[in-house]
C-alpha positions in Angstrom: -29.4 -67.0 57.3 -29.1 -70.6 57.3 -28.1 -73.0 60.0 -25.8 -75.9 59.4 -24.1 -78.6 61.5 -20.4 -77.6 60.2 -19.6 -74.4 59.0 -16.2 -75.1 57.3 -17.9 -77.8 55.3 -20.8 -75.8 54.5 -18.6 -73.1 53.4 -16.8 -75.4 50.9 -20.1 -76.7 49.4 -21.8 -73.4 49.0 -18.5 -72.0 47.4 -17.4 -74.9 45.2 -20.9 -76.1 44.2 -23.2 -73.2 44.5 -20.8 -70.6 43.2 -20.9 -68.3 46.3 -18.0 -65.9 47.2 -16.6 -66.2 51.1 -16.3 -62.9 52.5 -15.5 -63.7 56.1 -15.3 -66.7 58.3 -14.9 -67.2 62.1 -15.8 -69.9 64.6 -19.4 -71.1 63.9 -20.2 -68.3 61.4 -19.5 -67.7 57.7 -20.5 -64.9 55.5 -21.0 -65.7 51.7 -21.9 -63.4 48.7 -23.9 -64.5 45.9 -22.0 -64.7 42.3 -24.4 -61.6 41.1 -25.8 -58.9 43.0 -25.3 -57.9 46.6 -27.3 -60.6 48.2 -25.4 -62.2 51.2 -25.8 -65.7 52.9 -25.0 -66.3 56.5 -23.9 -69.9 57.5 -24.0 -70.5 61.4 -24.1 -73.3 63.7 -25.6 -71.6 66.6 -28.7 -73.6 67.9 -30.1 -70.4 69.5 -30.4 -68.5 66.0 -33.1 -69.4 63.3 -32.5 -72.5 61.4 -33.5 -70.4 58.1 -34.5 -66.8 57.7 -34.8 -64.0 54.9 -33.7 -60.6 55.5 -34.6 -57.9 52.9 -32.7 -55.0 52.9 -34.7 -51.4 52.4 -33.8 -48.0 52.2 -35.6 -47.1 55.3 -37.5 -49.3 57.5 -39.2 -46.4 59.7 -40.5 -44.8 56.6 -42.1 -48.0 55.5 -43.7 -48.2 58.8 -45.2 -45.0 58.7 -46.8 -45.7 55.2 -47.6 -49.2 56.2 -51.4 -48.5 55.6 -51.1 -47.2 52.3 -48.5 -49.9 51.2 -50.6 -52.5 52.9 -47.8 -53.8 55.0 -48.7 -55.8 58.1 -46.0 -55.1 60.7 -45.5 -57.8 63.4 -43.7 -55.1 65.7 -42.6 -51.6 65.3 -39.0 -51.2 64.0 -36.2 -51.5 66.6 -32.6 -50.3 66.3 -30.1 -52.7 64.9 -26.3 -52.7 64.1 -26.3 -50.6 61.1 -30.0 -48.9 61.1 -33.5 -50.5 62.1 -35.1 -53.6 61.5 -38.7 -54.8 61.6 -40.7 -58.1 61.2 -43.7 -57.9 58.6 -46.1 -60.7 57.8 -47.4 -61.5 54.1 -51.1 -62.3 53.6 -50.3 -66.3 54.0 -48.8 -65.9 57.5 -45.0 -66.1 56.6 -43.0 -63.5 58.5 -40.2 -61.8 57.0 -37.5 -59.5 58.4 -36.7 -55.9 56.8 -33.5 -54.2 57.5 -32.0 -50.9 56.7 -28.4 -49.1 57.0 -29.8 -45.7 57.8 -26.9 -45.4 60.5 -24.4 -45.7 57.9 -21.8 -48.5 57.2 -20.0 -49.8 54.2 -19.0 -53.3 53.6 -20.7 -55.7 55.9 -17.6 -57.4 57.3 -14.9 -54.7 57.1 -15.0 -54.4 60.8 -14.6 -58.2 61.6 -18.2 -58.4 63.0 -21.1 -60.5 61.8 -22.4 -59.2 58.3 -24.5 -56.0 59.1 -27.0 -56.9 56.1 -28.1 -60.1 57.7 -26.9 -60.0 61.5 -28.5 -56.5 61.9 -31.0 -57.9 64.6 -28.7 -60.6 66.1 -27.3 -59.4 69.6 -23.3 -60.0 70.1 -22.5 -61.8 73.1 -21.6 -59.9 76.4 -19.9 -60.7 79.3 -21.6 -62.9 81.9 -21.4 -61.6 85.4 -22.4 -64.5 87.6 -22.3 -63.0 91.0 -24.2 -59.7 90.0 -26.9 -61.7 88.4 -27.4 -64.2 91.3 -27.6 -61.2 93.8 -30.2 -59.5 91.7 -32.1 -62.8 91.2 -32.1 -63.2 94.8 -33.4 -59.6 95.5 -36.3 -60.0 92.9 -37.0 -63.0 94.8 -39.2 -64.8 91.7 -38.4 -68.3 90.4 -36.8 -68.1 86.8 -39.7 -69.8 85.0 -42.0 -67.3 86.2 -40.2 -64.4 85.4 -40.4 -63.7 81.4 -42.5 -60.9 80.4 -43.2 -59.4 83.9 -42.2 -56.3 85.4 -39.9 -58.3 87.7 -37.9 -59.2 84.9 -37.7 -55.8 83.5 -36.3 -54.9 87.0 -33.9 -57.8 86.8 -32.6 -57.0 83.5 -32.2 -53.1 84.3 -30.2 -54.0 87.5 -28.2 -56.7 85.5 -27.4 -54.0 82.7 -26.3 -51.5 85.2 -23.5 -54.0 86.2 -22.1 -53.8 82.5 -20.3 -50.6 81.7 -19.6 -51.3 78.1 -21.8 -53.3 75.9 -24.8 -54.0 77.8 -27.0 -57.2 77.4 -30.4 -57.3 75.6 -33.3 -59.0 77.2 -32.9 -62.2 75.3 -29.0 -62.4 76.7 -30.1 -61.6 80.2 -32.6 -64.5 79.8 -29.9 -66.7 78.5 -27.5 -66.1 81.2 -30.1 -66.7 83.8 -31.1 -70.0 82.0 -27.6 -71.0 81.7 -26.7 -70.6 85.2 -29.9 -72.5 86.4 -29.1 -75.4 84.2 -25.6 -75.3 85.9 -27.3 -75.4 89.3 -25.9 -72.1 90.4 -29.4 -70.3 90.9 -30.8 -70.5 94.4 -34.0 -72.1 94.9 -37.0 -69.8 95.3 -40.0 -72.0 95.7 -43.2 -72.2 93.5 -44.1 -69.8 90.8 -46.3 -66.9 91.5 -48.6 -67.1 88.6 -50.2 -70.3 87.1 -51.0 -71.3 83.4 -54.4 -70.2 82.4 -57.1 -72.8 81.6 -57.5 -73.3 77.7 -59.6 -75.7 75.6 -58.0 -78.8 74.1 -58.0 -77.3 70.6 -56.2 -74.3 71.8 -53.5 -76.4 73.4 -53.2 -78.5 70.1 -52.9 -75.3 68.2 -50.0 -73.9 70.5 -48.3 -77.2 70.1 -48.4 -76.7 66.4 -47.1 -72.8 66.6 -44.2 -74.1 68.9 -43.4 -76.8 66.4 -39.7 -78.2 66.5 -38.9 -75.8 69.3 -40.9 -77.5 71.8 -37.8 -79.3 73.1 -36.1 -76.0 73.2 -38.7 -73.9 74.8 -36.5 -72.4 77.3 -34.8 -70.3 74.2 -37.9 -68.7 73.3 -38.4 -65.9 75.6 -37.4 -62.4 74.1 -37.3 -63.8 70.4 -39.3 -63.0 67.6 -40.4 -66.5 67.3 -42.0 -66.2 70.3 -43.8 -62.8 69.4 -45.2 -64.5 66.5 -46.3 -67.5 68.6 -48.0 -65.0 71.1 -49.5 -63.0 68.0 -51.0 -66.1 66.0 -52.3 -68.0 69.2 -54.2 -64.9 70.2 -55.7 -64.9 66.7 -56.8 -68.2 66.7 -58.5 -67.9 70.2 -60.5 -64.9 68.9 -60.9 -63.6 72.5 -61.4 -60.3 73.4 -59.1 -60.3 76.1 -55.9 -61.4 74.6 -53.5 -63.5 76.8 -50.4 -61.5 77.9 -47.0 -62.8 76.6 -46.2 -63.8 80.4 -49.3 -66.1 80.3 -48.5 -67.6 76.9 -45.1 -68.2 78.3 -46.5 -70.0 81.1 -48.8 -72.1 78.7 -45.6 -73.0 76.7 -43.6 -73.9 79.7 -46.4 -76.3 81.0 -46.9 -78.1 77.7 -43.4 -78.6 77.3 -43.0 -80.5 80.6 
């Protein structure tokens, strides 16, 4: 997966210069296949998707997870259901996180149904309908300010109630958060006062480490919750702290929100 500023121009370059074959192109997204083998490249211009990521197609993600000890595989998180099977993130000995996906639920050509390529986009949620009035109603019922919601039981309640309003395709947590965030930016969410929780006090070196982990996403911190990038930040930050009591994802998020202001 590679992010580019202009998908049509990038398609022309990768096809004419690099010899890839165009499989499918739609607004902001194109799937290309390498000249040899079955490897695919997805070009996209979505700022909410990773700038660059590698997906390895395997026979069975869950089987690898069960044998992770013998295979010496360090899973960042357990396998999750994806478009055509399962996916998971693994970390190599040098700290690099890689994605593995399978097609255990079947499916042939990656783009035959006109959707995003299954081999590479198995873990990327499709956009679902935004139900603004329903989301505002649930948000007011929860009564907790948006910045204080991620990774709390209150967000789980909000997400479940919001999903109940979608009769067909239901949003994932990342989408529920994005819908909420976009409405806040548009000034559509009611004011609910101060956050209930506060960012914990940490040492200056820990603040610097967290800044390094956030990296180029510091200016886009609102896009981090419920992404694999944030899961990785939480994991690395807690390992750096070396404390017996790890900070919860919610408290790490509160730190991120504070640092980015």
